[in-house]
Wavefront OBJ file of the C-alpha trace (Angstrom):
o trace
v 0.000 0.000 0.000
v 1.425 3.394 -0.971
v 2.041 6.063 1.643
v -0.807 8.177 0.203
v -3.280 5.277 0.321
v -2.131 4.399 3.844
v -2.675 7.973 5.033
v -6.092 8.114 3.338
v -7.105 4.879 5.063
v -5.937 6.044 8.484
v -7.516 9.494 8.450
v -10.821 8.128 7.119
v -11.435 6.390 10.489
v -12.466 2.887 9.256
v -14.357 2.301 12.516
v -16.718 5.102 11.529
v -17.200 4.357 7.814
v -20.739 3.106 8.383
v -21.761 6.344 10.101
v -22.012 7.960 6.662
v -22.060 4.977 4.308
v -24.563 2.998 6.338
v -26.777 6.044 6.735
v -26.838 6.565 2.975
v -27.626 2.872 2.384
v -30.538 2.844 4.832
v -31.962 6.062 3.400
v -31.753 4.608 -0.105
v -33.341 1.314 0.928
v -36.222 3.076 2.673
v -36.839 5.184 -0.411
v -36.484 2.346 -2.937
v -39.482 0.374 -4.178
v -37.686 -2.045 -6.536
v -34.462 -4.026 -6.197
v -33.404 -2.857 -9.659
v -32.954 0.654 -8.254
v -29.820 -0.604 -6.492
v -28.254 -1.124 -9.932
v -28.331 2.615 -10.605
v -24.720 3.763 -11.272
v -25.336 6.918 -9.224
v -26.192 4.755 -6.208
v -22.906 2.861 -6.569
v -20.894 6.083 -6.913
v -22.525 7.692 -3.906
v -22.307 4.553 -1.796
v -18.566 4.535 -2.464
v -18.319 8.270 -1.755
v -20.069 8.092 1.615
v -18.140 4.988 2.650
v -14.663 6.374 1.932
v -14.004 9.777 0.277
v -16.642 11.554 2.400
v -14.890 10.263 5.515
v -11.544 11.415 4.174
v -13.027 14.879 3.700
v -14.865 15.057 7.041
v -12.095 13.634 9.218
v -9.273 14.997 7.075
v -10.480 18.559 7.666
v -10.799 17.663 11.341
v -7.212 16.398 11.512
v -5.888 19.361 9.510
v -7.310 21.930 11.931
v -7.064 19.954 15.180
v -3.349 20.148 15.854
v -4.056 22.213 18.967
v -6.223 19.500 20.563
v -4.631 16.380 19.076
v -1.331 16.952 20.861
v -3.194 16.412 24.150
v -5.480 13.616 22.971
v -4.272 10.089 23.900
v -6.650 8.363 21.444
v -4.424 9.666 18.629
v -1.719 7.304 19.881
v -3.893 4.214 19.530
v -7.442 4.267 18.193
v -6.808 7.038 15.662
v -3.874 8.358 13.644
v -1.926 11.419 14.709
v -1.170 13.525 11.626
v 2.458 14.686 11.477
v 3.929 17.830 9.936
v 5.200 15.867 6.930
v 1.684 14.528 6.350
v 0.040 17.913 5.996
v 0.690 18.525 2.289
v -0.572 15.051 1.350
v -3.506 15.453 3.727
v -4.489 18.727 2.065
v -4.345 17.059 -1.365
v -6.583 14.236 -0.122
v -9.069 16.755 1.307
v -9.211 18.667 -1.989
v -9.580 15.463 -4.050
v -12.401 14.103 -1.869
v -14.130 17.491 -1.920
v -13.863 17.624 -5.722
v -15.455 14.171 -5.945
v -18.263 15.403 -3.700
v -18.823 18.492 -5.858
v -19.023 16.291 -8.957
v -21.692 14.147 -7.285
v -23.511 17.272 -6.152
v -23.984 18.332 -9.779
v -25.303 14.855 -10.625
v -28.256 15.248 -8.281
v -31.736 15.156 -9.862
v -32.660 18.793 -9.173
v -31.761 21.926 -7.242
v -33.046 20.567 -3.910
v -30.898 17.462 -4.281
v -27.887 19.635 -5.097
v -28.615 21.855 -2.095
v -28.776 18.845 0.248
v -25.414 17.614 -1.019
v -23.954 21.098 -0.720
v -25.152 21.402 2.873
v -23.463 18.093 3.704
v -20.147 19.276 2.262
v -20.446 22.669 3.945
v -21.229 21.249 7.400
v -18.440 18.680 7.051
v -15.997 21.525 6.438
v -17.308 24.074 8.937
v -17.462 21.560 11.783
v -13.669 21.689 12.123
v -12.409 24.542 9.945
v -11.359 27.783 11.587
v -12.588 30.390 12.281
v -16.174 29.010 12.267
v -15.256 25.670 13.848
v -18.644 24.423 15.056
v -16.918 21.787 17.194
v -15.652 24.540 19.499
v -19.052 26.211 19.992
v -21.201 24.830 22.820
v -24.561 23.390 21.713
v -23.869 24.244 18.070
v -21.318 21.408 18.073
v -23.810 18.606 18.643
v -26.523 20.318 16.571
v -24.217 20.459 13.531
v -23.692 16.712 13.890
v -26.964 16.347 11.972
v -24.633 16.197 8.980
v -24.510 12.419 9.581
v -28.224 12.184 8.726
v -27.990 14.167 5.496
v -26.690 11.209 3.397
v -29.923 9.346 4.235
v -31.997 12.378 3.233
v -30.038 12.681 -0.032
v -30.656 9.014 -0.829
v -34.351 9.178 0.034
v -34.865 12.356 -1.972
v -33.202 10.898 -5.067
v -35.891 8.215 -5.180
v -38.999 9.966 -3.856
v -38.366 13.648 -4.676
v -39.534 14.849 -1.256
v -37.909 15.278 2.149
v -38.760 12.616 4.782
v -41.367 13.592 7.439
v -40.268 15.819 10.307
v -40.828 13.297 13.131
v -38.275 10.673 11.998
v -35.879 13.499 11.120
v -36.241 14.868 14.655
v -35.572 11.384 16.053
v -32.441 11.214 13.901
v -31.407 14.657 15.177
v -31.752 13.379 18.748
v -29.608 10.359 17.893
v -26.789 12.319 16.239
v -26.820 14.962 18.991
v -26.396 12.300 21.653
v -23.696 10.496 19.675
v -21.674 13.682 19.346
v -22.073 14.664 22.975
v -21.210 11.162 24.176
v -18.067 11.126 22.024
v -17.003 14.515 23.407
v -17.036 13.421 27.062
v -13.798 11.350 26.867
v -12.109 14.345 25.190
v -12.970 16.852 27.925
v -9.490 17.045 29.427
v -7.718 17.297 26.053
v -10.141 19.999 24.905
v -9.668 21.939 28.147
v -5.889 21.904 27.712
v -6.318 23.216 24.162
v -8.846 25.877 25.289
v -11.553 24.359 23.078
v -14.985 24.774 24.655
v -17.258 21.981 23.512
v -20.666 21.404 25.076
v -19.128 18.630 27.174
v -16.452 21.025 28.452
v -18.984 23.797 29.052
v -21.519 21.795 31.080
v -19.331 18.956 32.385
v -19.348 15.161 32.095
v -22.359 14.355 34.295
v -24.754 16.904 32.710
v -23.530 15.734 29.296
v -24.447 12.138 30.115
v -27.845 13.281 31.363
v -28.423 15.068 28.057
v -27.285 11.959 26.162
v -29.820 9.908 28.113
v -32.607 12.411 27.352
v -31.726 12.661 23.645
v -31.468 8.907 23.130
v -34.639 8.286 25.115
v -36.498 10.744 22.871
v -35.044 8.982 19.819
v -36.195 5.564 21.038
v -39.668 6.695 22.082
v -40.325 8.505 18.790
v -39.314 5.499 16.713
v -41.437 3.181 18.844
v -44.387 5.446 18.100
v -43.851 5.499 14.342
v -42.585 1.937 13.742
v -44.840 -1.133 14.218
v -44.127 -3.090 17.394
v -43.691 -6.303 15.408
v -40.278 -5.073 14.285
v -37.870 -7.348 16.244
v -35.259 -4.621 16.687
v -37.705 -2.147 18.208
v -36.815 -2.598 21.865
v -33.112 -2.643 20.995
v -33.377 1.116 20.476
v -33.561 1.459 24.239
v -29.975 0.183 24.502
v -28.905 3.720 23.551
v -30.413 5.571 26.543
v -29.576 2.612 28.795
v -25.829 3.133 28.313
v -25.538 6.730 29.653
v -27.986 5.766 32.393
v -25.692 2.893 33.368
v -22.694 5.250 33.428
v -24.600 7.729 35.584
v -25.498 5.015 38.067
v -22.085 3.375 37.997
v -19.461 6.106 38.186
v -16.609 3.564 38.177
v -17.514 2.241 34.739
v -14.998 2.873 31.964
v -16.742 5.414 29.718
v -13.992 5.496 27.111
v -14.011 1.706 26.706
v -17.788 1.760 26.267
v -17.505 4.568 23.712
v -15.226 2.492 21.486
v -17.803 -0.304 21.470
v -20.376 2.014 19.906
v -19.219 1.532 16.272
v -19.908 -2.197 16.634
v -23.301 -1.677 18.236
v -24.264 0.929 15.640
v -23.287 -1.504 12.868
v -25.380 -4.304 14.387
v -28.354 -2.001 14.915
v -28.051 -0.621 11.397
v -27.962 -4.091 9.853
v -31.036 -5.134 11.826
v -32.802 -1.972 10.704
v -31.820 -2.580 7.081
v -32.869 -6.228 6.877
v -36.026 -6.163 8.984
v -37.534 -2.888 7.826
v -36.299 -2.081 4.346
v -35.544 -5.287 2.449
v -39.056 -6.799 2.877
v -40.526 -3.657 1.274
v -38.563 -4.124 -1.917
v -40.042 -6.118 -4.780
v -38.602 -7.455 -7.998
v -40.573 -5.985 -10.940
l 1 2 3 4 5 6 7 8 9 10 11 12 13 14 15 16 17 18 19 20 21 22 23 24 25 26 27 28 29 30 31 32 33 34 35 36 37 38 39 40 41 42 43 44 45 46 47 48 49 50 51 52 53 54 55 56 57 58 59 60 61 62 63 64 65 66 67 68 69 70 71 72 73 74 75 76 77 78 79 80 81 82 83 84 85 86 87 88 89 90 91 92 93 94 95 96 97 98 99 100 101 102 103 104 105 106 107 108 109 110 111 112 113 114 115 116 117 118 119 120 121 122 123 124 125 126 127 128 129 130 131 132 133 134 135 136 137 138 139 140 141 142 143 144 145 146 147 148 149 150 151 152 153 154 155 156 157 158 159 160 161 162 163 164 165 166 167 168 169 170 171 172 173 174 175 176 177 178 179 180 181 182 183 184 185 186 187 188 189 190 191 192 193 194 195 196 197 198 199 200 201 202 203 204 205 206 207 208 209 210 211 212 213 214 215 216 217 218 219 220 221 222 223 224 225 226 227 228 229 230 231 232 233 234 235 236 237 238 239 240 241 242 243 244 245 246 247 248 249 250 251 252 253 254 255 256 257 258 259 260 261 262 263 264 265 266 267 268 269 270 271 272 273 274 275 276 277 278 279 280 281 282 283 284 285 286
């Protein structure tokens, strides 16, 4: 593997590939009515984009602007890659290339609304980390901007149905992404404090952050229970999300960081259950 490919792989955060790619796939499957729609070349291109280049862009921008916090962050020595000074030129080239691919796909959208949705995704992915806006360093705006992880699903759904999904499931998704961001920020509190970066978790503290995570995930679970038939076997599994911050609140000795790194696996399992039990049975072969 070349040094460029190795750097691209590392900064793309393979553990988190499904956060964008899986979201796009589920949105497409919900919107699709025929299996043949999965043979659309645009679907294949965008599935690839949201699985890999989109992550290079999102996390590459994050790594490019996060030198001030990364030097204090121990996860960069193990779970993630710490970008070095010699990497920066290659990293910038990878960011530009992945952005250019995204712009190309944006102009392949079916109409202006589809293009606007794609543009909003690219813009939020950049502004989350890029200075001087840097949403990640603005309390409450940081977790609200994390809605960018839902936009691939909206893009996919819109391509097939030509309307935006209803507000209630979108609000549930907003609750989910808000909690995910806030939960991920709690282990970084000390590193962010040392770098003078004020996230919501830094601003309100670990315990209030976990309480908010519990409230957000509980709202997510309750809303989906109300709008999804109870015969769906994965339905009660949604309550695993609020159960985890509740467990941490009740058991202060529990290892929060270890639990956080299990989330990509749980999200993948939950996403697969959602995909196979809710979307696949709706699809028919013409």
